[in-house]
C-alpha positions as a Markdown table, in Angstrom:
| # | Residue | x | y | z |
|---|---|---|---|---|
| 1 | Met | -4.5 | 25.0 | -19.4 |
| 2 | Pro | -6.4 | 28.5 | -19.7 |
| 3 | Tyr | -6.0 | 31.6 | -17.9 |
| 4 | Pro | -7.6 | 31.5 | -14.3 |
| 5 | Glu | -11.1 | 33.2 | -13.6 |
| 6 | Gly | -10.5 | 35.4 | -10.3 |
| 7 | Phe | -7.6 | 35.2 | -8.3 |
| 8 | Leu | -5.3 | 32.1 | -7.4 |
| 9 | Lys | -6.8 | 29.5 | -4.6 |
| 10 | Asn | -5.9 | 26.5 | -3.6 |
| 11 | Arg | -7.8 | 24.5 | -0.7 |
| 12 | Ser | -5.1 | 22.5 | 0.0 |
| 13 | Val | -3.3 | 22.0 | 3.8 |
| 14 | Phe | -0.1 | 20.1 | 4.9 |
| 15 | Val | 1.1 | 20.3 | 8.3 |
| 16 | Pro | 4.0 | 17.9 | 8.6 |
| 17 | Gly | 3.7 | 15.1 | 10.5 |
| 18 | Lys | 0.6 | 15.2 | 11.6 |
| 19 | Tyr | -1.8 | 14.9 | 7.9 |
| 20 | Ala | -2.3 | 16.9 | 4.5 |
| 21 | Val | -5.7 | 17.7 | 2.6 |
| 22 | Ile | -4.6 | 17.8 | -1.0 |
| 23 | Ser | -7.4 | 19.4 | -3.4 |
| 24 | Asp | -7.2 | 19.1 | -6.9 |
| 25 | Glu | -6.8 | 22.5 | -7.7 |
| 26 | Gly | -3.4 | 22.0 | -7.4 |
| 27 | Arg | -2.2 | 18.5 | -8.5 |
| 28 | Val | 0.6 | 18.6 | -11.3 |
| 29 | Thr | 1.1 | 15.9 | -13.8 |
| 30 | Asn | 3.8 | 13.2 | -12.9 |
| 31 | Val | 6.5 | 11.5 | -15.4 |
| 32 | Val | 6.3 | 8.1 | -13.7 |
| 33 | Pro | 8.9 | 5.5 | -16.2 |
| 34 | Gly | 6.9 | 2.7 | -17.2 |
| 35 | Ile | 3.7 | 3.9 | -17.4 |
| 36 | Lys | 2.9 | 5.5 | -20.9 |
| 37 | Gly | -0.4 | 7.0 | -22.3 |
| 38 | Cys | -1.4 | 8.0 | -18.9 |
| 39 | Ala | -1.7 | 11.4 | -17.1 |
| 40 | Met | -0.5 | 10.4 | -13.7 |
| 41 | Thr | 0.0 | 12.7 | -10.7 |
| 42 | Ile | 2.3 | 11.4 | -7.3 |
| 43 | Leu | -0.4 | 12.5 | -3.9 |
| 44 | Ala | 1.4 | 10.6 | -1.4 |
| 45 | Ser | 5.3 | 9.7 | -0.5 |
| 46 | Pro | 7.5 | 9.8 | 1.8 |
| 47 | Lys | 8.2 | 13.4 | 1.2 |
| 48 | Leu | 4.7 | 14.1 | 2.6 |
| 49 | Gly | 5.8 | 12.1 | 5.7 |
| 50 | Ala | 3.8 | 8.8 | 4.2 |
| 51 | Asn | 5.2 | 5.1 | 4.5 |
| 52 | Phe | 3.6 | 4.6 | 1.3 |
| 53 | Val | 3.0 | 6.1 | -2.3 |
| 54 | Gln | 0.1 | 7.2 | -3.7 |
| 55 | Leu | -1.2 | 8.3 | -7.4 |
| 56 | Ile | -3.9 | 9.4 | -9.4 |
| 57 | Gly | -4.3 | 9.6 | -13.1 |
| 58 | Thr | -6.3 | 9.0 | -16.0 |
| 59 | Val | -5.5 | 6.6 | -18.3 |
| 60 | Ser | -6.4 | 6.8 | -22.0 |
| 61 | Glu | -7.2 | 4.8 | -24.8 |
| 62 | Lys | -4.2 | 3.7 | -25.2 |
| 63 | Gly | -2.5 | 3.6 | -21.8 |
| 64 | His | -0.7 | 1.0 | -20.4 |
| 65 | Thr | 2.3 | 0.2 | -18.4 |
| 66 | Thr | 5.7 | -1.5 | -20.0 |
| 67 | Ile | 7.0 | -2.1 | -16.5 |
| 68 | Pro | 4.5 | -3.8 | -13.6 |
| 69 | Tyr | 3.5 | -0.7 | -10.9 |
| 70 | Gly | 5.9 | -2.3 | -7.4 |
| 71 | Arg | 7.5 | -5.0 | -9.0 |
| 72 | Glu | 10.6 | -4.1 | -6.6 |
| 73 | Glu | 11.5 | -7.1 | -4.1 |
| 74 | Gly | 9.5 | -6.7 | -1.1 |
| 75 | Val | 6.4 | -4.3 | -2.0 |
| 76 | Glu | 3.4 | -5.1 | -2.6 |
| 77 | Ser | 0.4 | -2.7 | -5.1 |
| 78 | Phe | -2.9 | -2.0 | -5.1 |
| 79 | Leu | -5.0 | -0.5 | -8.3 |
| 80 | Phe | -8.4 | 0.6 | -7.6 |
| 81 | Val | -11.0 | 2.1 | -11.0 |
| 82 | Leu | -11.8 | 5.4 | -9.2 |
| 83 | Asp | -14.3 | 5.6 | -12.5 |
| 84 | Gly | -14.7 | 6.1 | -16.5 |
| 85 | Ala | -16.6 | 4.4 | -19.2 |
| 86 | Gly | -13.7 | 2.0 | -19.8 |
| 87 | Thr | -12.3 | -0.8 | -19.0 |
| 88 | Leu | -8.7 | -1.6 | -18.2 |
| 89 | Lys | -7.1 | -5.4 | -18.2 |
| 90 | Val | -4.7 | -6.2 | -15.2 |
| 91 | Thr | -2.5 | -8.5 | -14.8 |
| 92 | Val | -0.6 | -9.9 | -11.9 |
| 93 | Asp | 2.4 | -12.2 | -12.2 |
| 94 | Gly | 0.7 | -13.6 | -15.4 |
| 95 | Arg | -2.8 | -14.0 | -14.3 |
| 96 | Ala | -4.8 | -11.5 | -16.2 |
| 97 | Glu | -8.3 | -10.2 | -14.8 |
| 98 | Thr | -10.6 | -7.4 | -16.8 |
| 99 | Leu | -11.7 | -4.2 | -14.2 |
| 100 | Ala | -14.6 | -1.6 | -15.1 |
| 101 | Ala | -15.2 | 1.8 | -12.7 |
| 102 | Gly | -15.3 | 0.1 | -8.7 |
| 103 | Gly | -12.9 | -2.8 | -9.7 |
| 104 | Tyr | -9.1 | -3.1 | -8.1 |
| 105 | Val | -6.5 | -5.6 | -7.4 |
| 106 | Tyr | -4.1 | -6.6 | -5.1 |
| 107 | Ala | -0.8 | -7.6 | -6.1 |
| 108 | Pro | 1.7 | -9.3 | -3.3 |
| 109 | Pro | 5.1 | -8.4 | -2.7 |
| 110 | Gly | 7.5 | -8.5 | -5.4 |
| 111 | Lys | 4.9 | -9.0 | -8.1 |
| 112 | Gly | 3.2 | -5.4 | -9.2 |
| 113 | Val | 0.7 | -4.7 | -11.2 |
| 114 | Gly | 0.7 | -4.3 | -15.1 |
| 115 | Phe | -1.8 | -2.4 | -17.0 |
| 116 | Ala | -3.8 | -1.8 | -20.4 |
| 117 | Ser | -6.7 | 0.1 | -21.2 |
| 118 | Ala | -8.9 | -1.9 | -23.0 |
| 119 | Gly | -9.1 | 1.0 | -25.9 |
| 120 | Asp | -13.1 | 1.9 | -25.1 |
| 121 | Ala | -12.8 | 4.7 | -22.9 |
| 122 | Pro | -10.6 | 6.5 | -20.8 |
| 123 | Val | -10.9 | 5.4 | -17.2 |
| 124 | Arg | -9.3 | 6.9 | -13.8 |
| 125 | Ile | -7.4 | 5.1 | -11.4 |
| 126 | Leu | -5.4 | 5.0 | -8.2 |
| 127 | Leu | -2.6 | 3.2 | -7.5 |
| 128 | Tyr | -1.0 | 2.3 | -4.4 |
| 129 | Lys | 2.4 | 0.4 | -3.0 |
| 130 | Gln | 4.2 | 0.4 | 0.0 |
| 131 | Arg | 6.8 | -2.0 | 1.6 |
| 132 | Phe | 5.4 | -5.4 | 3.3 |
| 133 | Val | 6.2 | -6.1 | 6.7 |
| 134 | Pro | 6.6 | -10.1 | 7.2 |
| 135 | His | 4.4 | -11.9 | 9.7 |
| 136 | Pro | 7.1 | -12.7 | 12.7 |
| 137 | Asp | 5.7 | -16.2 | 12.5 |
| 138 | Pro | 8.0 | -18.5 | 9.7 |
| 139 | Glu | 4.7 | -20.7 | 8.9 |
| 140 | Met | 2.1 | -17.7 | 8.2 |
| 141 | Arg | 1.0 | -18.2 | 4.6 |
| 142 | Arg | 2.4 | -15.3 | 2.3 |
| 143 | Pro | -0.3 | -12.9 | 1.1 |
| 144 | Trp | -2.0 | -13.8 | -2.6 |
| 145 | Met | -3.6 | -12.3 | -5.4 |
| 146 | Val | -7.0 | -10.7 | -4.7 |
| 147 | Thr | -9.4 | -8.8 | -7.2 |
| 148 | Gly | -12.8 | -7.9 | -7.0 |
| 149 | Ser | -15.2 | -5.2 | -7.0 |
| 150 | Ile | -16.7 | -2.6 | -4.7 |
| 151 | Arg | -20.3 | -2.7 | -6.0 |
| 152 | Ala | -19.7 | -6.8 | -5.5 |
| 153 | Ile | -19.7 | -6.2 | -1.9 |
| 154 | Glu | -22.2 | -5.8 | 0.5 |
| 155 | Glu | -21.8 | -2.9 | 2.7 |
| 156 | Arg | -22.0 | -3.6 | 7.0 |
| 157 | Phe | -22.5 | -1.0 | 9.4 |
| 158 | Tyr | -20.2 | 0.9 | 10.9 |
| 159 | Asp | -19.6 | 0.2 | 14.6 |
| 160 | Asn | -23.5 | -0.3 | 14.8 |
| 161 | Met | -24.1 | 3.0 | 13.5 |
| 162 | Glu | -26.8 | 2.8 | 10.7 |
| 163 | Asn | -26.2 | 5.9 | 8.6 |
| 164 | Val | -22.2 | 4.6 | 8.4 |
| 165 | Phe | -21.1 | 1.8 | 6.2 |
| 166 | Val | -18.1 | 0.3 | 5.6 |
| 167 | Arg | -16.5 | -2.6 | 3.5 |
| 168 | Asp | -13.4 | -4.6 | 3.5 |
| 169 | Leu | -11.9 | -5.2 | -0.1 |
| 170 | Leu | -9.1 | -7.4 | 0.9 |
| 171 | Pro | -9.4 | -10.5 | 3.3 |
| 172 | Val | -9.2 | -9.6 | 6.6 |
| 173 | Asp | -6.0 | -12.3 | 7.4 |
| 174 | Glu | -2.9 | -12.1 | 9.6 |
| 175 | Ala | -1.2 | -12.5 | 5.7 |
| 176 | Phe | -2.0 | -9.3 | 5.1 |
| 177 | Asp | -0.7 | -6.3 | 6.9 |
| 178 | Met | -2.6 | -3.9 | 4.8 |
| 179 | Asn | -6.6 | -3.5 | 3.8 |
| 180 | Phe | -8.0 | -1.1 | 1.8 |
| 181 | His | -11.8 | -0.1 | 2.8 |
| 182 | Thr | -14.5 | 2.1 | 1.5 |
| 183 | Leu | -16.4 | 4.4 | 4.6 |
| 184 | Ala | -19.8 | 6.3 | 3.8 |
| 185 | Phe | -21.6 | 8.4 | 5.9 |
| 186 | Leu | -25.4 | 9.5 | 5.2 |
| 187 | Pro | -26.1 | 13.0 | 6.0 |
| 188 | Gly | -25.5 | 13.7 | 9.4 |
| 189 | Gly | -23.7 | 10.4 | 9.9 |
| 190 | Cys | -20.0 | 10.5 | 11.6 |
| 191 | His | -17.3 | 8.6 | 13.4 |
| 192 | Pro | -18.5 | 7.1 | 16.8 |
| 193 | Phe | -15.6 | 8.9 | 19.0 |
| 194 | Val | -12.4 | 11.1 | 17.8 |
| 195 | Glu | -10.0 | 8.0 | 16.9 |
| 196 | Thr | -6.3 | 8.6 | 17.8 |
| 197 | His | -4.3 | 5.5 | 16.8 |
| 198 | Val | -1.0 | 3.8 | 15.9 |
| 199 | Gln | -1.9 | 3.5 | 12.1 |
| 200 | Glu | -1.6 | 6.0 | 9.4 |
| 201 | His | -4.4 | 6.3 | 6.3 |
| 202 | Gly | -4.8 | 8.0 | 2.8 |
| 203 | Ala | -7.8 | 8.6 | 1.8 |
| 204 | Tyr | -9.4 | 9.3 | -1.7 |
| 205 | Ile | -13.1 | 11.0 | -1.7 |
| 206 | Tyr | -14.9 | 10.3 | -4.5 |
| 207 | Glu | -18.4 | 11.4 | -3.7 |
| 208 | Gly | -19.8 | 13.8 | -1.3 |
| 209 | Gln | -18.8 | 16.3 | 1.1 |
| 210 | Gly | -18.2 | 16.3 | 4.9 |
| 211 | Leu | -16.3 | 18.1 | 7.8 |
| 212 | Tyr | -12.8 | 16.5 | 9.0 |
| 213 | Leu | -10.9 | 16.7 | 12.0 |
| 214 | Leu | -7.3 | 16.9 | 11.7 |
| 215 | Asp | -5.1 | 16.7 | 14.7 |
| 216 | Glu | -7.0 | 20.1 | 15.7 |
| 217 | Glu | -8.6 | 21.4 | 13.3 |
| 218 | Trp | -12.3 | 20.7 | 12.1 |
| 219 | Ile | -11.9 | 21.1 | 7.9 |
| 220 | Pro | -14.2 | 20.8 | 4.9 |
| 221 | Val | -13.7 | 18.0 | 2.8 |
| 222 | Gln | -15.6 | 17.6 | -0.7 |
| 223 | Thr | -15.3 | 15.2 | -3.6 |
| 224 | Glu | -11.6 | 14.7 | -5.2 |
| 225 | Asp | -9.6 | 15.3 | -1.9 |
| 226 | Phe | -7.0 | 13.3 | -1.0 |
| 227 | Leu | -6.1 | 13.5 | 2.8 |
| 228 | Trp | -2.7 | 11.9 | 4.7 |
| 229 | Phe | -3.4 | 10.7 | 8.1 |
| 230 | Ala | -0.4 | 10.5 | 10.2 |
| 231 | Pro | -0.4 | 7.7 | 13.3 |
| 232 | Tyr | -1.5 | 9.2 | 16.4 |
| 233 | Cys | -3.1 | 12.3 | 14.3 |
| 234 | Lys | -6.4 | 13.0 | 16.1 |
| 235 | Gln | -9.2 | 12.2 | 13.2 |
| 236 | Ala | -13.1 | 11.8 | 13.2 |
| 237 | Cys | -15.9 | 12.8 | 10.2 |
| 238 | Tyr | -19.2 | 14.4 | 10.1 |
| 239 | Gly | -21.1 | 13.9 | 6.3 |
| 240 | Thr | -22.8 | 17.1 | 6.0 |
| 241 | Gly | -23.9 | 17.5 | 2.5 |
| 242 | Leu | -27.1 | 16.9 | 0.7 |
| 243 | Thr | -25.7 | 13.3 | -0.1 |
| 244 | Arg | -23.8 | 10.7 | 0.8 |
| 245 | Met | -20.1 | 11.1 | 1.3 |
| 246 | Glu | -17.5 | 8.4 | 0.6 |
| 247 | Tyr | -14.1 | 7.7 | 0.6 |
| 248 | Ile | -11.4 | 5.0 | 0.0 |
| 249 | Tyr | -8.7 | 4.4 | 2.2 |
| 250 | Ser | -5.8 | 2.7 | 3.1 |
| 251 | Lys | -4.8 | 0.9 | 6.3 |
| 252 | Asp | -1.8 | -0.5 | 7.9 |
| 253 | Cys | -2.8 | -3.5 | 10.0 |
| 254 | His | -2.0 | -7.0 | 11.4 |
| 255 | Arg | 1.5 | -5.9 | 12.6 |
| 256 | Asp | 3.2 | -5.6 | 16.1 |
| 257 | Glu | 5.7 | -2.2 | 16.2 |
| 258 | Ala | 9.4 | -2.4 | 15.3 |
| 259 | Ile | 11.6 | -1.3 | 18.5 |
């Protein structure tokens, strides 16, 4: 890493119990057992206050797993190919798929995601895991492996607004206690109201810029920022750039709260 130009700076913000904005200036590489030939950074974990773990990293042409990620009993996992010219072979419970940029895979509890570069070019990935909350109905089907690409999913208007678009990456089915979505704002697009809800989110902005309300602060955000929203944190966004703003985010869903 070269000497810095000018003063050291970092736009990251962390308000314990409420929210975090983690910009790319301050990232460090973490050693993650079972992941080789990759430069991975842990973005979120219970140490942050999150009920999940999320990583970002670059998979080199020799990158691969020696242990499926998130294969612990009762843990579900998700992999998203953020960008890059290469392809990634992913394996879940013996089933193999090849993913390019925009591709993703969900691994049911206890299965984990194995992956290996095809050796053609590096790719960047997001990795995610959380503890699965079983459905209270013992007759409910267990969640299943899901794979696809955001490029094959048709966007729909978000709350009937023609300048905000959403995609569901996982089935909207009570068998799943989580989902991933993409949310995109054309310049001037915004949420229809300020949200305050029990769900928490982890969001990664991969295009554009915006102004995000987090608790009581309006914070400028941009490409490569990761955001964590605690439950009940007030939140809303305006797309403020000259181009579309888009991010991928996690959401817990389809479950009552424990007492």
